[in-house]
N, C-alpha and C positions, 0 to 999 in steps of 0.2 A: 830220423830225418826231420829237419827243422821246417816248419811251415811259416811262410811269410806272414807277418802281422797284417791285419786288415787295413790299417792306415797306409801301408806301403804298396798296396795293390793298385794297378793302373785302371784307366777307364775301359769299360767294355766297348765293343763295337757299336752296340745299340746306343749307349750313352754318348759316344762320339758323334754318331749320326744325328741324334736329337739335338745336340749342342750346335752342330753345323746348320741344321734346319732352322733353329731359332735365330742363329746369327744371320742367316740369309734373309729371314723375314724382317728382322730389324733393319738390315741394310737396305732392302728394297723399300721399306716404308720411309727411311731417311732420305734416300735419293729421290723417291717420288715427291716428297715434300719439298726437297731442295729445288728440283726442276719446276715444280708448280710455282714456287716463289719467284724463280728466275723468269718464267713465262709471264707471270703477273706483273713483274717489274718492267719487262720489255713492252707488254701491252699498255701499261700505264704511261710509259715514255712515248710510245707511238701515238696514243690518244692525246696526250698533252701537246705533242708536236703538231698533230693535225688540228687541234683546237686553236693553237697559237697561229698557225698558218691561215686558218679560216678567219680569225679575228683581223689579221693584217689585210687579207683580201677583202673582207667585208668593209673595213674602215676605208680602204681605197675606193671601193665602189661607191659608197655613200658620199665620201668627200668629193670625188670627181663629179658625181651627179649634181651635188649642190652648187658646184661652180659653173654648171652648164646654163646656157641661156635659153635653150629650148630642147624639146624631145622630138626625135625623128623616128619614122618607121624603119624597121630592119627587115629586109626581105630575105627569105620567104617566111620567116617565123612569125607567129602571132604575138601580140603584145603581152599575152599572159606569160610568155616564155622568153621574150626578147625586147630590148629597146636600144635606141642609139642616141648618143649625145655628142655635141661638139663643143670644144673649149679652145679659145685662142690663147694658150698659155703664154706665148712669147709676145703677145700684142703686135703681131706682124700684120694683122689685117687679113691673113689667109689661114686656112685650116690645112695642116700638113701632118702626114704620118711617115716618118717622125719629123718634128720641126728641127731647127738648127741646134737646139739643145738636146735632141734625142727623145723628146717627149711625144707621145701619141696624142693628137688633138681630136681625132675622129674615133670615137670608142663605141663599140657594140658589146653590150652585156647580154649574155644569153644563158638560159637554163636548159641543159640537156638531160631530161628526165631519165632516159635509158642508161646514161653513163653516170648519173648522179653527180654532175659537176656544173658549176657556173663558170663560164668562160669570158675572157676579155679579148675581143678580136680573134677568136678561135683558139686562144691559148688558155689552159686551165688556170683559173683564178682561185676557186674554192673547190675542194674535193670532198666527197662523201656527203653530198647534199640531198636531203629528202624533204618533200612537201609537208607542211603542217595541215592536218585534216581540215577541210572547209576553207582553205585559203590558197591563193596563188602565190608563187614565189615573188612575183612582181604584180602590183596593182596600182591603180592611178586615181587621183582625186583632183578636185578643183576647189579654189577658194571662192568661186562664184556661187555664193549661197542662194542667189535668186533662182537657181535651177535645181535646188535641193527638193525634189518632188515629195519625199516622205518626211521632210522637216526633221531629220535626225541630226542636223548639224554638219553633215558631210555630203558634198556633191560628188558622186562617183562618175566614172567615165560612162557607165550605163545610163545614168540619169541625163547626162549631156546628150548622149546618142538618141535617147527616146524623148527628148524635150519637145520635139515637134516644132522647134523654132528655127527658121532659116538662118544659116550662118552660125548656128550653135551645134546642132546635131542633124545627121542625115538619116537616122533610123535604119541603118543597114546592119546593125548588130556587130559592128567592128569599130575599134578605136582607130580613127583616121581623121583626116580633115573633114569638117571644121573643128571637131572636138579637141584635136591636138593643141590648138591655139589657146585652149582654156585650161589645159592640164598644168597644175602648179606643183603637185606632190607625187613622188613615186614611193610606194610603200614596199617593204620587204618582210617576208615571213618564211623561214625555213629552219630545218634542223640539220646539224652536222654530227655524224658519228654513228648513231644507232639506226638500223633499218626499221625497227618497230616503233609504233606511235608512242610518244610520251618520253620525257626525260626525268627519271626519278633519281633522287639523291641516294636511294638505297639500291640502285641497279648495280649489276655486276660490272666489272671492268669492260667486258666485251659488249655490254649493252649501254655503256655510258654515252651520253650525247649532250649537245648544247644547242639551245634554241636562240635564233637571232631574229629580232624585230627592230625595225627602224623606219623613219620617214625622212626622205630627202626632198627639200623644197628647192626648186630651180631658182637660180640666182636673181634673174631679172623679173621674177614673178612673186617676190616676197611682199 
């Protein structure tokens, strides 16, 4: 009786199972890596889109504010989270929403902290907004340096309010008249993207964010 040569023998069951196991491990690792790359790419695109939309909304807010002649109260929100400006874009002599060209001339910008959005007349303008520690999203200054109590080169709305001078501040702890007539600049400070404080260049895609700072000076108070 002839015996089959060793080189002609097939795989044993155990060898086959081991090969299948190793193949499954390699396949799982490959697909895990593939899906991770896909998720990372999708997150990167989403963050890039959010950042671009935030820049567009931010630029519009700053541009429109710079064109405004005055700042008005927005009820019932506090000025730390809300302000209102009016611009006669079509030079019609009246403020309309919208005007004949479809532009909104009475604009309220508000920060809704619970929803992490900045809105324009109730519609989302910038999404994913978080405060910068120690700063309000909106703050207000005046170029009337004679009321700069601490002589730091900046007259804040608080310094106007506490000036104790009739017609300048009323000392009620709120930004209202007469302080409003002295406000010349609206400052912005907020982050878009990450909920945690700080925007590090080494942060993961999920933690990426962008910080926005700017100052808008009202048109007729430059």
